[in-house]
C-alpha positions in Angstrom: -38.9 -25.1 24.9 -38.4 -21.3 23.0 -35.5 -20.9 26.2 -34.2 -24.4 25.5 -33.6 -24.1 22.1 -32.2 -20.2 22.2 -29.6 -21.6 24.9 -28.3 -24.4 23.0 -28.0 -21.6 20.5 -26.0 -19.3 22.1 -23.8 -22.5 23.8 -23.2 -23.6 19.8 -21.8 -20.2 19.3 -19.2 -20.3 21.6 -18.5 -23.9 20.8 -18.0 -23.5 17.1 -17.5 -19.3 16.9 -16.6 -19.6 13.1 -18.8 -22.4 11.7 -20.0 -21.6 8.2 -17.1 -19.5 7.0 -13.2 -20.1 6.6 -12.3 -19.3 9.7 -10.2 -16.8 12.3 -7.8 -15.0 10.4 -5.2 -16.5 12.4 -6.3 -19.5 11.7 -6.3 -19.5 8.1 -2.7 -17.4 7.8 -1.2 -20.5 10.0 -3.1 -22.9 8.1 -1.5 -21.3 4.5 2.0 -20.6 6.2 2.3 -24.4 7.5 1.2 -25.5 3.6 4.3 -23.0 2.6 6.6 -24.8 5.0 5.2 -28.1 3.8 6.6 -27.2 0.4 9.6 -25.9 1.7 10.9 -28.5 4.0 9.9 -31.5 1.3 13.5 -33.7 1.3 12.4 -34.6 -2.4 12.6 -30.7 -3.1 16.0 -29.9 -1.6 18.1 -30.2 -4.7 19.0 -26.5 -6.2 17.5 -28.3 -9.8 14.2 -28.6 -7.8 13.1 -24.8 -7.4 11.1 -23.9 -10.1 9.3 -27.3 -9.1 8.9 -25.8 -5.5 8.0 -22.7 -7.3 5.1 -24.4 -8.8 3.8 -26.0 -5.9 3.6 -22.9 -3.9 1.8 -20.7 -6.5 -1.7 -22.1 -5.8 -1.6 -21.7 -1.9 -0.2 -17.6 -2.7 -3.7 -17.8 -4.9 -5.8 -19.5 -1.7 -3.8 -17.4 0.4 -4.3 -13.6 -1.1 -6.8 -11.5 -2.5 -4.6 -10.6 -5.6 -7.2 -7.7 -7.0 -7.5 -6.3 -3.7 -3.8 -6.0 -3.3 -3.4 -4.5 -6.9 -6.3 -2.0 -5.9 -5.0 -1.0 -3.0 -1.8 -0.7 -4.5 -2.7 1.8 -7.0 -5.2 3.4 -4.7 -6.8 6.3 -6.7 -4.7 5.4 -9.7 -6.4 2.1 -10.1 -9.4 4.4 -11.5 -7.2 5.5 -14.4 -6.8 1.7 -15.6 -9.9 0.1 -17.7 -11.1 -3.2 -16.9 -8.4 -5.0 -19.6 -5.5 -2.9 -18.1 -6.6 -3.9 -14.7 -6.9 -7.5 -15.2 -3.6 -7.1 -16.5 -1.9 -5.4 -13.8 -2.9 -7.8 -11.5 -1.7 -10.8 -13.7 1.8 -8.3 -14.1 2.0 -7.3 -9.9 1.7 -11.3 -9.1 4.7 -12.0 -11.2 6.3 -9.2 -10.2 6.0 -10.4 -7.0 7.0 -13.6 -7.2 10.4 -12.5 -8.8 11.3 -10.5 -5.9 10.2 -12.8 -3.3 10.6 -16.3 -4.1 14.6 -16.8 -3.4 13.9 -15.0 -0.3 10.9 -17.7 0.3 13.0 -20.5 -0.9 16.0 -19.8 1.1 14.1 -20.6 4.0 15.9 -22.8 6.5 13.6 -24.0 9.5 13.3 -21.0 11.3 10.4 -20.5 13.9 7.6 -18.8 13.3 5.3 -17.7 16.2 2.0 -16.6 15.8 1.3 -14.1 18.3 -2.0 -12.5 18.1 -5.0 -11.1 15.6 -6.5 -7.4 15.9 -9.7 -6.7 14.2 -9.1 -3.6 12.0 -12.7 -3.1 11.1 -15.8 -5.4 10.8 -14.2 -7.2 7.5 -10.7 -6.5 8.1 -8.1 -8.1 10.5 -4.4 -8.1 11.2 -2.6 -11.0 12.2 0.8 -10.5 14.0 3.6 -13.4 13.4 7.3 -13.3 14.1 10.1 -15.5 12.2 12.7 -16.3 14.7 16.3 -16.5 13.5 19.4 -17.5 15.2 19.8 -13.8 16.0 17.1 -12.1 15.7 12.6 -12.2 15.3 11.4 -10.7 12.3 7.6 -9.2 12.9 5.4 -9.8 10.3 1.9 -8.7 10.3 -0.6 -10.3 7.6 -3.5 -7.5 6.7 -6.6 -9.7 5.8 -10.0 -9.5 4.6 -13.3 -11.1 4.7 -15.0 -11.6 1.2 -17.8 -14.2 0.7 -16.7 -16.0 3.9 -13.1 -16.4 3.1 -10.4 -14.7 4.5 -7.5 -13.5 2.4 -4.5 -11.4 2.7 -4.2 -8.0 1.2 -0.8 -6.6 2.3 2.0 -7.9 4.4 3.9 -5.5 6.8 7.7 -6.9 7.6 9.6 -4.7 10.3 6.7 -2.1 9.9 7.4 -2.0 6.4 4.2 -2.4 4.3 4.0 -4.0 0.8 1.2 -2.5 -0.4 2.7 1.0 0.8 6.1 0.5 -0.9 4.8 -0.4 -3.6 2.3 2.3 -3.8 5.1 5.1 -4.1 6.9 3.6 -6.5 4.0 3.2 -9.0 2.7 6.4 -8.3 5.9 7.8 -9.1 5.8 6.5 -12.3 1.9 7.3 -12.9 2.7 11.5 -12.1 4.3 11.3 -15.4 3.4 8.2 -17.6 -0.1 6.7 -18.7 -1.3 3.3 -17.2 -0.1 1.7 -20.6 3.5 2.7 -19.8 3.4 1.2 -16.3 1.8 -2.0 -17.5 5.3 -2.4 -20.5 7.3 -1.5 -17.7 5.8 -4.3 -15.6 6.0 -6.7 -18.7 9.8 -5.9 -18.9 10.7 -6.3 -15.4 8.6 -9.9 -15.5 10.8 -11.0 -18.5 14.1 -9.9 -17.1 14.5 -6.7 -18.8 15.7 -3.5 -17.2 12.9 -1.3 -17.4 
């Protein structure tokens, strides 16, 4: 009887290898990207006047897909420790808005390109990288999502587009600022960017 239970348990593990948590990283990326595509392809949101409505629909998908604190912490790297708790919380919110302003128009310009989900590579016990490719009329654009597992949920903490890391790109920019300025001055720069003012 005990042997039968062990065999059944092993079979169940193979049949349902991700039961009990959010699922494989690749499946998680695909599910979230498909939600984004559903919004971008919605015929009720094709007018130019619907741009803000599209952004509003996309924000909760972004929240579900990205670990904003992990993204922010890795972007600041050792500089994260220079910020107090209140500054960290504000940085996370401002950085999210900066990213939206920087990339929203590119995302909204999607015109039904095909997305191929290529593979999933384990980086550590709780980190993976999912490789995808966006096929345009002229070329394939590689996009990799680096993910971390927390509390049974896989979330993105970095995106690498054509070998350029989002985290590394902003880390360089923020590090250059914090070499000469204080964390409060960095936050003020981000506040101005969010408001559309020159920093």
